[in-house]
ZAMARGU-4260 file (C-alpha; in steps of 0.2 Angstrom, whole numbers, plus 5000, padded with zeros to 4 digits):
<rodrens>
0) 4967/5071/5013 | 4956/5086/5016 | 4961/5093/4999 | 4954/5078/4990 | 4940/5088/4983
5) 4952/5096/4971 | 4957/5079/4964 | 4940/5070/4963 | 4927/5075/4951 | 4911/5073/4960
10) 4900/5074/4945 | 4898/5059/4934 | 4896/5062/4916 | 4879/5059/4908 | 4876/5040/4903
15) 4893/5035/4909 | 4894/5016/4913 | 4900/5009/4929 | 4915/4997/4928 | 4909/4979/4926
20) 4922/4968/4935 | 4917/4952/4925 | 4922/4961/4909 | 4935/4974/4914 | 4947/4961/4921
25) 4956/4947/4911 | 4952/4929/4916 | 4966/4927/4928 | 4959/4942/4938 | 4940/4939/4935
30) 4931/4940/4951 | 4923/4923/4955 | 4905/4919/4953 | 4893/4917/4968 | 4894/4926/4984
35) 4900/4944/4986 | 4892/4959/4997 | 4939/4972/4991 | 4985/4999/5011 | 4983/4996/5027
40) 4988/4981/5037 | 4976/4986/5051 | 4961/4976/5055 | 4943/4982/5052 | 4931/4979/5066
45) 4913/4982/5071 | 4911/4990/5088 | 4895/4989/5098 | 4893/4996/5116 | 4881/4991/5129
50) 4869/5005/5123 | 4868/4998/5105 | 4878/5013/5099 | 4886/5005/5084 | 4900/5010/5073
55) 4912/5005/5060 | 4930/5008/5064 | 4948/5004/5059 | 4964/5004/5069 | 4972/5013/5054
60) 4963/5016/5038 | 4970/5014/5022 | 4899/4953/5009 | 4891/4941/5001 | 4879/4950/4990
65) 4884/4953/4972 | 4875/4970/4971 | 4888/4977/4983 | 4904/4975/4973 | 4908/4985/4956
70) 4891/4984/4948 | 4887/4976/4931 | 4880/4985/4916 | 4874/5000/4927 | 4871/5016/4919
75) 4874/5032/4929 | 4860/5045/4930 | 4862/5061/4921 | 4874/5074/4929 | 4861/5085/4935
80) 4854/5070/4945 | 4871/5065/4952 | 4877/5083/4956 | 4870/5083/4974 | 4875/5097/4985
85) 4874/5088/5002 | 4893/5085/5003 | 4898/5103/4998 | 4900/5118/5009 | 4893/5135/5004
90) 4909/5140/4996 | 4909/5124/4985 | 4922/5114/4994 | 4920/5097/5001 | 4914/5095/5019
95) 4925/5086/5031 | 4917/5069/5038 | 4913/5078/5055 | 4903/5091/5045 | 4891/5078/5038
100) 4877/5067/5046 | 4878/5049/5046 | 4867/5047/5032 | 4876/5060/5022 | 4893/5051/5025
105) 4885/5034/5019 | 4878/5042/5003 | 4895/5051/5000 | 4904/5034/5002 | 4893/5026/4989
110) 4896/5041/4977 | 4915/5039/4979 | 4912/5021/4975 | 4903/5025/4959 | 4917/5038/4955
115) 4930/5024/4958 | 4921/5012/4947 | 4921/5025/4933 | 4940/5026/4935 | 4942/5008/4936
120) 4933/5005/4919 | 4944/5018/4911 | 4960/5010/4918 | 4964/5025/4929 | 4969/5014/4944
125) 4977/5027/4955 | 4961/5038/4953 | 4950/5024/4957 | 4960/5019/4972 | 4959/5037/4978
130) 4940/5038/4976 | 4938/5021/4985 | 4949/5026/5000 | 4940/5043/5001 | 4924/5033/5003
135) 4931/5022/5017 | 4938/5038/5026 | 4920/5045/5027 | 4912/5029/5030 | 4923/5025/5045
140) 4923/5042/5053 | 4919/5042/5072 | 4918/5057/5083 | 4930/5058/5097 | 4944/5068/5105
145) 4963/5064/5104 | 4960/5048/5095 | 4948/5041/5108 | 4931/5037/5100 | 4915/5045/5108
150) 4907/5030/5117 | 4890/5037/5115 | 4891/5039/5096 | 4877/5030/5087 | 4881/5025/5069
155) 4863/5025/5065 | 4856/5008/5071 | 4858/4990/5065 | 4851/4993/5048 | 4862/5008/5044
160) 4877/4998/5051 | 4873/4983/5041 | 4872/4994/5025 | 4888/5003/5028 | 4897/4987/5032
165) 4892/4980/5015 | 4898/4996/5007 | 4915/4995/5017 | 4917/4977/5011 | 4914/4982/4993
170) 4926/4996/4994 | 4940/4985/5001 | 4937/4972/4988 | 4937/4985/4974 | 4953/4992/4982
175) 4961/4975/4981 | 4956/4973/4963 | 4965/4990/4959 | 4980/4985/4969 | 4982/4969/4959
180) 4981/4980/4943 | 4995/4991/4950 | 5006/4977/4955 | 5004/4982/4974 | 5001/4964/4979
185) 5005/4967/4998 | 4992/4981/4998 | 4980/4970/4989 | 4982/4956/5002 | 4979/4968/5016
190) 4963/4975/5009 | 4957/4957/5007 | 4961/4954/5025 | 4951/4969/5030 | 4936/4963/5020
195) 4938/4945/5028 | 4938/4953/5045 | 4920/4959/5041 | 4915/4943/5032 | 4926/4928/5034
200) 4917/4918/5021 | 4918/4931/5007 | 4924/4921/4992 | 4930/4936/4982 | 4941/4941/4996
205) 4949/4924/4997 | 4951/4923/4978 | 4960/4940/4977 | 4970/4936/4992 | 4976/4920/4984
210) 4981/4930/4968 | 4991/4942/4978 | 4999/4929/4988 | 5004/4919/4973 | 5011/4935/4965
215) 5022/4938/4980 | 5028/4920/4980 | 5019/4913/4995 | 5013/4898/4986 | 5007/4887/5000
220) 4997/4902/5007 | 4990/4905/4990 | 4985/4887/4989 | 4976/4889/5006 | 4967/4904/5001
225) 4961/4896/4984 | 4955/4881/4994 | 4945/4892/5005 | 4935/4897/4989 | 4933/4879/4983
230) 4926/4874/4999 | 4912/4886/4996 | 4912/4885/4977 | 4919/4868/4972 | 4915/4870/4954
235) 4923/4887/4952 | 4935/4886/4937 | 4945/4902/4941 | 4948/4896/4959 | 4953/4878/4952
240) 4965/4886/4940 | 4972/4897/4953 | 4975/4882/4964 | 4984/4873/4950 | 4995/4888/4947
245) 5000/4889/4965 | 5004/4871/4966 | 5014/4872/4950 | 5024/4887/4957 | 5028/4878/4973
250) 5034/4862/4963 | 5045/4874/4953 | 5052/4883/4968 | 5056/4866/4976 | 5065/4860/4960
255) 5075/4876/4959 | 5080/4874/4978 | 5086/4857/4975 | 5096/4862/4960 | 5104/4876/4969
260) 5108/4865/4984 | 5116/4852/4972 | 5127/4865/4964 | 5132/4871/4982 | 5137/4853/4986
265) 5146/4851/4970 | 5157/4866/4973
</rodrens>
């Protein structure tokens, strides 16, 4: 949305605290401990051509390092420090992705993440989602014509690609958390799938996917996703409880099915 600058406040208030997922969500939604770098059904992929010109792309846009997800106990710098101007045109409006450099788009994606974190902490789910999605839109930009990416485009080298990939995973995970809050379980599951397309062993993505699947009634799939977490973190209590909940839900569903079938036969 090219008019997003009218809806996203780029200036963070002085001394505002970023959302801490370990306290902002109740126990059933608390992100699991351990590894971490989160509504589109498209798959996110990393492209690398023979000239090592790397890019982050998606077919249709909407990490295992805990510092890359919603930060804990982080205080934002003063407004004057965060009111950077690299993302603004001379008339004060927001630059489009193609008007920024690779490094500027990366910095702006992180800024959107911070803004989304503030919205998340304040319970402004839609606002947070909008900021996270805007960060992804800029992060995943690729030059090209008529929908065909420029094959010579260099995302900025391996280091830049790795950093932006971690940011993208974090944004997908954060979006999944927001969608769970909004009751948008299908979208939450899709965002988790996109995070897992980057990093198949991301425990938070498996955990939130299990939550979404359980909410949608896919009990066996939820069990599988929770089991993926426990294979990597066998002592994780949240994942253990989630697995038990999915197993219980499946047993209840089977009992209801048998009861319904018995009534049909009786009639």
